[in-house]
MARBADO-286270 format. One record per residue (C-alpha): residue in one letter; x, y, z. Coordinates in steps of 0.25 Angstrom, whole numbers. Example, Ala and Ser with C-alpha at 12.3 -4.5 7.8 and 13.67 -1.06 7.14 Angstrom:
! MARBADO-286270
<residu: A&east: 49&north: -18&up: 31>
<residu: S&east: 55&north: -4&up: 29>
END
This chain:
! MARBADO-286270
<residu: M&east: 89&north: 66&up: -29>
<residu: V&east: 91&north: 62&up: -44>
<residu: E&east: 89&north: 47&up: -40>
<residu: A&east: 76&north: 51&up: -34>
<residu: N&east: 71&north: 59&up: -45>
<residu: T&east: 75&north: 48&up: -54>
<residu: N&east: 65&north: 38&up: -45>
<residu: A&east: 55&north: 49&up: -46>
<residu: Q&east: 54&north: 48&up: -61>
<residu: R&east: 54&north: 35&up: -62>
<residu: V&east: 43&north: 33&up: -52>
<residu: L&east: 33&north: 43&up: -62>
<residu: D&east: 39&north: 36&up: -74>
<residu: T&east: 37&north: 20&up: -69>
<residu: F&east: 25&north: 21&up: -59>
<residu: P&east: 14&north: 24&up: -68>
<residu: H&east: 18&north: 12&up: -77>
<residu: R&east: 15&north: 2&up: -65>
<residu: K&east: 3&north: -9&up: -64>
<residu: I&east: 3&north: -13&up: -49>
<residu: A&east: -7&north: -24&up: -45>
<residu: V&east: -11&north: -22&up: -30>
<residu: V&east: -18&north: -34&up: -23>
<residu: G&east: -23&north: -33&up: -9>
<residu: D&east: -33&north: -28&up: 0>
<residu: L&east: -41&north: -15&up: -4>
<residu: V&east: -46&north: -7&up: 6>
<residu: A&east: -55&north: 5&up: 5>
<residu: D&east: -49&north: 16&up: 15>
<residu: R&east: -60&north: 25&up: 18>
<residu: Y&east: -60&north: 38&up: 25>
<residu: L&east: -71&north: 44&up: 32>
<residu: R&east: -69&north: 59&up: 36>
<residu: G&east: -77&north: 67&up: 44>
<residu: T&east: -77&north: 78&up: 54>
<residu: I&east: -79&north: 76&up: 68>
<residu: D&east: -91&north: 85&up: 73>
<residu: R&east: -93&north: 80&up: 88>
<residu: V&east: -92&north: 70&up: 98>
<residu: S&east: -104&north: 60&up: 98>
<residu: R&east: -113&north: 60&up: 110>
<residu: E&east: -115&north: 44&up: 108>
<residu: A&east: -101&north: 42&up: 111>
<residu: P&east: -88&north: 49&up: 113>
<residu: V&east: -84&north: 48&up: 98>
<residu: L&east: -82&north: 59&up: 87>
<residu: I&east: -95&north: 63&up: 76>
<residu: V&east: -88&north: 64&up: 64>
<residu: K&east: -96&north: 70&up: 53>
<residu: H&east: -93&north: 62&up: 40>
<residu: D&east: -87&north: 71&up: 28>
<residu: Q&east: -80&north: 62&up: 18>
<residu: T&east: -77&north: 47&up: 15>
<residu: E&east: -66&north: 43&up: 5>
<residu: T&east: -62&north: 29&up: 2>
<residu: F&east: -48&north: 26&up: -2>
<residu: P&east: -39&north: 13&up: -7>
<residu: G&east: -33&north: 7&up: 6>
<residu: G&east: -23&north: -4&up: 5>
<residu: A&east: -21&north: -12&up: -8>
<residu: A&east: -30&north: -2&up: -14>
<residu: N&east: -20&north: 10&up: -8>
<residu: A&east: -8&north: 2&up: -15>
<residu: A&east: -16&north: 2&up: -28>
<residu: A&east: -20&north: 17&up: -27>
<residu: N&east: -5&north: 21&up: -24>
<residu: I&east: -1&north: 13&up: -37>
<residu: A&east: -11&north: 20&up: -45>
<residu: S&east: -9&north: 34&up: -39>
<residu: L&east: 7&north: 32&up: -44>
<residu: G&east: 1&north: 30&up: -58>
<residu: G&east: 3&north: 14&up: -59>
<residu: A&east: -8&north: 5&up: -63>
<residu: S&east: -15&north: 0&up: -51>
<residu: L&east: -22&north: -14&up: -50>
<residu: A&east: -30&north: -17&up: -37>
<residu: V&east: -33&north: -32&up: -34>
<residu: G&east: -41&north: -33&up: -21>
<residu: I&east: -55&north: -35&up: -17>
<residu: V&east: -67&north: -25&up: -12>
<residu: G&east: -81&north: -28&up: -8>
<residu: N&east: -92&north: -23&up: -16>
<residu: D&east: -94&north: -13&up: -6>
<residu: P&east: -94&north: 2&up: -5>
<residu: S&east: -80&north: 2&up: -1>
<residu: G&east: -75&north: -8&up: -10>
<residu: E&east: -82&north: 2&up: -21>
<residu: E&east: -76&north: 14&up: -15>
<residu: L&east: -62&north: 7&up: -15>
<residu: T&east: -63&north: 3&up: -29>
<residu: A&east: -67&north: 15&up: -36>
<residu: E&east: -58&north: 24&up: -29>
<residu: L&east: -46&north: 13&up: -34>
<residu: A&east: -51&north: 15&up: -47>
<residu: A&east: -51&north: 31&up: -46>
<residu: L&east: -37&north: 29&up: -42>
<residu: G&east: -34&north: 22&up: -54>
<residu: V&east: -32&north: 9&up: -48>
<residu: E&east: -37&north: -3&up: -56>
<residu: T&east: -48&north: -10&up: -50>
<residu: R&east: -52&north: -22&up: -59>
<residu: S&east: -44&north: -32&up: -50>
<residu: I&east: -53&north: -28&up: -37>
<residu: V&east: -61&north: -39&up: -33>
<residu: V&east: -75&north: -34&up: -28>
<residu: S&east: -83&north: -44&up: -20>
<residu: S&east: -97&north: -44&up: -14>
<residu: S&east: -92&north: -52&up: -3>
<residu: Y&east: -79&north: -44&up: 3>
<residu: S&east: -79&north: -31&up: 10>
<residu: T&east: -71&north: -20&up: 6>
<residu: T&east: -59&north: -17&up: 16>
<residu: T&east: -62&north: -2&up: 21>
<residu: K&east: -54&north: 6&up: 31>
<residu: T&east: -62&north: 19&up: 34>
<residu: R&east: -56&north: 29&up: 42>
<residu: V&east: -63&north: 39&up: 50>
<residu: L&east: -55&north: 54&up: 48>
<residu: A&east: -63&north: 65&up: 56>
<residu: G&east: -59&north: 79&up: 62>
<residu: R&east: -63&north: 92&up: 66>
<residu: S&east: -67&north: 101&up: 54>
<residu: T&east: -55&north: 108&up: 57>
<residu: S&east: -45&north: 97&up: 60>
<residu: S&east: -40&north: 88&up: 50>
<residu: R&east: -46&north: 74&up: 51>
<residu: Q&east: -40&north: 61&up: 58>
<residu: Q&east: -43&north: 46&up: 56>
<residu: V&east: -52&north: 43&up: 70>
<residu: L&east: -57&north: 29&up: 66>
<residu: R&east: -54&north: 17&up: 55>
<residu: I&east: -64&north: 8&up: 53>
<residu: D&east: -61&north: -5&up: 45>
<residu: N&east: -69&north: -14&up: 35>
<residu: E&east: -64&north: -26&up: 33>
<residu: D&east: -69&north: -40&up: 27>
<residu: R&east: -64&north: -50&up: 36>
<residu: T&east: -68&north: -61&up: 27>
<residu: G&east: -59&north: -59&up: 16>
<residu: P&east: -62&north: -61&up: 0>
<residu: S&east: -69&north: -72&up: -4>
<residu: P&east: -62&north: -84&up: -12>
<residu: Q&east: -68&north: -78&up: -23>
<residu: D&east: -64&north: -65&up: -22>
<residu: R&east: -49&north: -70&up: -19>
<residu: S&east: -49&north: -77&up: -31>
<residu: A&east: -54&north: -66&up: -38>
<residu: M&east: -42&north: -56&up: -32>
<residu: R&east: -33&north: -66&up: -36>
<residu: E&east: -36&north: -66&up: -50>
<residu: K&east: -37&north: -51&up: -51>
<residu: A&east: -23&north: -51&up: -43>
<residu: V&east: -18&north: -60&up: -53>
<residu: S&east: -22&north: -53&up: -65>
<residu: A&east: -18&north: -38&up: -58>
<residu: A&east: -4&north: -44&up: -55>
<residu: A&east: -2&north: -50&up: -69>
<residu: E&east: -3&north: -36&up: -75>
<residu: S&east: 4&north: -28&up: -65>
<residu: D&east: 19&north: -24&up: -64>
<residu: A&east: 18&north: -27&up: -47>
<residu: I&east: 10&north: -32&up: -38>
<residu: I&east: 6&north: -27&up: -25>
<residu: V&east: -1&north: -36&up: -13>
<residu: S&east: -7&north: -26&up: -3>
<residu: D&east: -12&north: -35&up: 10>
<residu: Y&east: -20&north: -28&up: 20>
<residu: G&east: -25&north: -41&up: 27>
<residu: Y&east: -38&north: -41&up: 21>
<residu: G&east: -37&north: -52&up: 13>
<residu: A&east: -36&north: -48&up: 0>
<residu: V&east: -22&north: -56&up: -4>
<residu: D&east: -21&north: -69&up: -1>
<residu: P&east: -10&north: -79&up: -2>
<residu: E&east: -14&north: -85&up: -17>
<residu: L&east: -18&north: -71&up: -22>
<residu: Y&east: -4&north: -68&up: -17>
<residu: S&east: 3&north: -80&up: -23>
<residu: A&east: -4&north: -76&up: -36>
<residu: V&east: 0&north: -63&up: -39>
<residu: L&east: 15&north: -66&up: -31>
<residu: A&east: 16&north: -76&up: -44>
<residu: I&east: 12&north: -67&up: -55>
<residu: A&east: 22&north: -56&up: -48>
<residu: N&east: 33&north: -66&up: -50>
<residu: D&east: 30&north: -71&up: -63>
<residu: R&east: 29&north: -58&up: -69>
<residu: G&east: 41&north: -53&up: -61>
<residu: I&east: 34&north: -40&up: -55>
<residu: P&east: 34&north: -35&up: -40>
<residu: I&east: 24&north: -41&up: -30>
<residu: V&east: 24&north: -32&up: -18>
<residu: V&east: 15&north: -35&up: -5>
<residu: D&east: 12&north: -27&up: 8>
<residu: S&east: 3&north: -36&up: 18>
<residu: R&east: -2&north: -30&up: 32>
<residu: Y&east: -2&north: -43&up: 40>
<residu: R&east: 2&north: -55&up: 30>
<residu: L&east: 16&north: -50&up: 23>
<residu: A&east: 23&north: -63&up: 26>
<residu: E&east: 13&north: -70&up: 17>
<residu: F&east: 16&north: -62&up: 6>
<residu: R&east: 31&north: -69&up: 2>
<residu: G&east: 38&north: -67&up: -11>
<residu: A&east: 32&north: -55&up: -16>
<residu: T&east: 44&north: -44&up: -22>
<residu: A&east: 42&north: -35&up: -8>
<residu: A&east: 32&north: -31&up: 1>
<residu: T&east: 30&north: -17&up: 9>
<residu: P&east: 27&north: -20&up: 23>
<residu: N&east: 27&north: -9&up: 35>
<residu: L&east: 36&north: -12&up: 47>
<residu: E&east: 23&north: -18&up: 56>
<residu: E&east: 20&north: -27&up: 45>
<residu: A&east: 34&north: -33&up: 43>
<residu: E&east: 37&north: -33&up: 58>
<residu: A&east: 24&north: -43&up: 59>
<residu: I&east: 33&north: -52&up: 51>
<residu: I&east: 46&north: -52&up: 55>
<residu: G&east: 44&north: -45&up: 70>
<residu: S&east: 48&north: -30&up: 75>
<residu: G&east: 61&north: -24&up: 75>
<residu: F&east: 63&north: -24&up: 59>
<residu: E&east: 78&north: -22&up: 54>
<residu: N&east: 83&north: -23&up: 41>
<residu: A&east: 86&north: -39&up: 42>
<residu: A&east: 71&north: -40&up: 46>
<residu: A&east: 67&north: -33&up: 33>
<residu: D&east: 77&north: -42&up: 25>
<residu: G&east: 72&north: -55&up: 32>
<residu: L&east: 57&north: -52&up: 30>
<residu: R&east: 60&north: -49&up: 16>
<residu: Q&east: 66&north: -63&up: 14>
<residu: Q&east: 55&north: -69&up: 22>
<residu: L&east: 46&north: -66&up: 13>
<residu: A&east: 53&north: -67&up: 1>
<residu: Y&east: 52&north: -52&up: -4>
<residu: R&east: 63&north: -46&up: -13>
<residu: A&east: 61&north: -33&up: -5>
<residu: L&east: 53&north: -27&up: 8>
<residu: L&east: 49&north: -13&up: 11>
<residu: I&east: 46&north: -10&up: 25>
<residu: T&east: 38&north: 1&up: 28>
<residu: R&east: 41&north: 8&up: 41>
<residu: G&east: 32&north: 22&up: 42>
<residu: G&east: 40&north: 33&up: 47>
<residu: N&east: 53&north: 25&up: 46>
<residu: G&east: 53&north: 22&up: 31>
<residu: M&east: 55&north: 8&up: 25>
<residu: L&east: 63&north: -5&up: 25>
<residu: L&east: 67&north: -10&up: 12>
<residu: S&east: 73&north: -25&up: 11>
<residu: E&east: 77&north: -30&up: -2>
<residu: E&east: 84&north: -40&up: -8>
<residu: G&east: 99&north: -39&up: -8>
<residu: R&east: 99&north: -25&up: -2>
<residu: P&east: 100&north: -20&up: 14>
<residu: V&east: 87&north: -16&up: 19>
<residu: T&east: 85&north: -1&up: 15>
<residu: H&east: 78&north: 9&up: 24>
<residu: I&east: 69&north: 20&up: 17>
<residu: P&east: 67&north: 31&up: 26>
<residu: V&east: 53&north: 37&up: 26>
<residu: V&east: 49&north: 49&up: 15>
<residu: G&east: 45&north: 61&up: 21>
<residu: P&east: 38&north: 64&up: 35>
<residu: S&east: 40&north: 52&up: 44>
<residu: E&east: 25&north: 55&up: 51>
<residu: P&east: 16&north: 51&up: 40>
<residu: V&east: 2&north: 57&up: 39>
<residu: D&east: -6&north: 44&up: 37>
<residu: V&east: -1&north: 30&up: 34>
<residu: T&east: -12&north: 25&up: 28>
<residu: G&east: -9&north: 16&up: 17>
<residu: A&east: 6&north: 20&up: 15>
<residu: G&east: 9&north: 6&up: 14>
<residu: D&east: -1&north: 5&up: 1>
<residu: T&east: 9&north: 16&up: -5>
<residu: V&east: 22&north: 10&up: -2>
<residu: I&east: 18&north: -4&up: -8>
<residu: A&east: 12&north: 3&up: -20>
<residu: V&east: 23&north: 12&up: -23>
<residu: F&east: 34&north: 1&up: -19>
<residu: T&east: 28&north: -8&up: -28>
<residu: M&east: 26&north: 2&up: -40>
<residu: A&east: 40&north: 5&up: -40>
<residu: L&east: 44&north: -9&up: -41>
<residu: A&east: 35&north: -12&up: -53>
<residu: A&east: 41&north: 2&up: -59>
<residu: G&east: 56&north: -5&up: -56>
<residu: F&east: 61&north: 1&up: -44>
<residu: D&east: 70&north: -7&up: -35>
<residu: F&east: 65&north: -11&up: -21>
<residu: H&east: 72&north: 1&up: -15>
<residu: L&east: 67&north: 12&up: -22>
<residu: A&east: 53&north: 7&up: -25>
<residu: A&east: 52&north: 7&up: -8>
<residu: T&east: 59&north: 21&up: -8>
<residu: I&east: 48&north: 27&up: -18>
<residu: A&east: 37&north: 19&up: -10>
<residu: N&east: 43&north: 26&up: 3>
<residu: H&east: 41&north: 40&up: -4>
<residu: A&east: 27&north: 35&up: -7>
<residu: G&east: 24&north: 31&up: 6>
<residu: G&east: 30&north: 44&up: 13>
<residu: I&east: 21&north: 52&up: 3>
<residu: V&east: 7&north: 45&up: 7>
<residu: V&east: 10&north: 45&up: 22>
<residu: M&east: 8&north: 60&up: 20>
<residu: K&east: -6&north: 58&up: 16>
<residu: R&east: -19&north: 56&up: 23>
<residu: G&east: -27&north: 45&up: 21>
<residu: T&east: -24&north: 32&up: 11>
<residu: A&east: -16&north: 40&up: 1>
<residu: T&east: -8&north: 37&up: -11>
<residu: V&east: 4&north: 42&up: -18>
<residu: S&east: 4&north: 48&up: -32>
<residu: L&east: 16&north: 47&up: -42>
<residu: E&east: 19&north: 62&up: -41>
<residu: E&east: 20&north: 61&up: -26>
<residu: L&east: 30&north: 50&up: -26>
<residu: A&east: 37&north: 55&up: -37>
<residu: E&east: 40&north: 69&up: -29>
<residu: S&east: 43&north: 62&up: -18>
<residu: L&east: 54&north: 53&up: -25>
<residu: S&east: 59&north: 65&up: -32>
<residu: T&east: 63&north: 72&up: -19>
<residu: E&east: 68&north: 60&up: -12>
<residu: A&east: 83&north: 61&up: -7>
<residu: P&east: 92&north: 51&up: -12>
<residu: S&east: 96&north: 46&up: 2>
<residu: V&east: 82&north: 41&up: 6>
<residu: S&east: 82&north: 32&up: -7>
<residu: A&east: 95&north: 26&up: -4>
<residu: A&east: 95&north: 26&up: 11>
<residu: V&east: 98&north: 12&up: 18>
<residu: D&east: 99&north: 9&up: 33>
<residu: E&east: 105&north: -5&up: 35>
<residu: T&east: 105&north: -3&up: 51>
<residu: L&east: 89&north: -3&up: 53>
END
């Protein structure tokens, strides 16, 4: 327990002093909550009386929000439209302590918005019954892309680490990635990538944090130790952290056997929305704070275990993370399974 308490104290001491640039697809996660009244006479559908609508940071914006909730200086880089969703998202980020000066606001772009309808009887809990996605299918204009590259370069030049969060909505193109990768290499700072569909295009980063499905999309199913090492080498990463839901994580890093990190807490989550954003945020903060890959992955694993027990798009606080780390059994941070 001494090691666990030491790591918890290191997190408390070092995380608040890290500045992280989060570059990627900014998403407005909107939750429309209502009460089920009756079945409509017009069609066999429920009539939901609207109670409340809230907007939370999603996608790269959620990673940026997690940095801020952990006491770090968070610089969000991306694009939103000159529309109500963009205004709400930017305002929410600012209220959470995220620096928004590097967000491009464009009149020719529509903010990516995911609206989840949660409904239930007045005497029961609300469940998600519908999700509506609004996406700008044309992507940012050449002028907006140029502006984003300029802001990304500026943010990367003043940060301790860089997160690239690609949800496939077009904010990160090869030129932008090459520009921030060059800065990371020149300054010797970590750059960590997560990409829903294009991980193979983001070669040469310090590390990546794909989920199992994203990793298998590149290398095929039946993921074993050799496959994890092979993918890391193929993409020229120093470390590859693969999240596997209730089965924990796999960590491949240079010069060490692949490590299995067991899940922290209950194996049945309440809500996995945005858990990957929390993992990449905490993993990157830990690397920027001087933790090695294995300890950074262990700390991120604790953060993921906390956030999946919260409903909706959520963040983890510095105090929650430190408390979880302080109660960790030594065997968790040292668990290695070479038979996976």
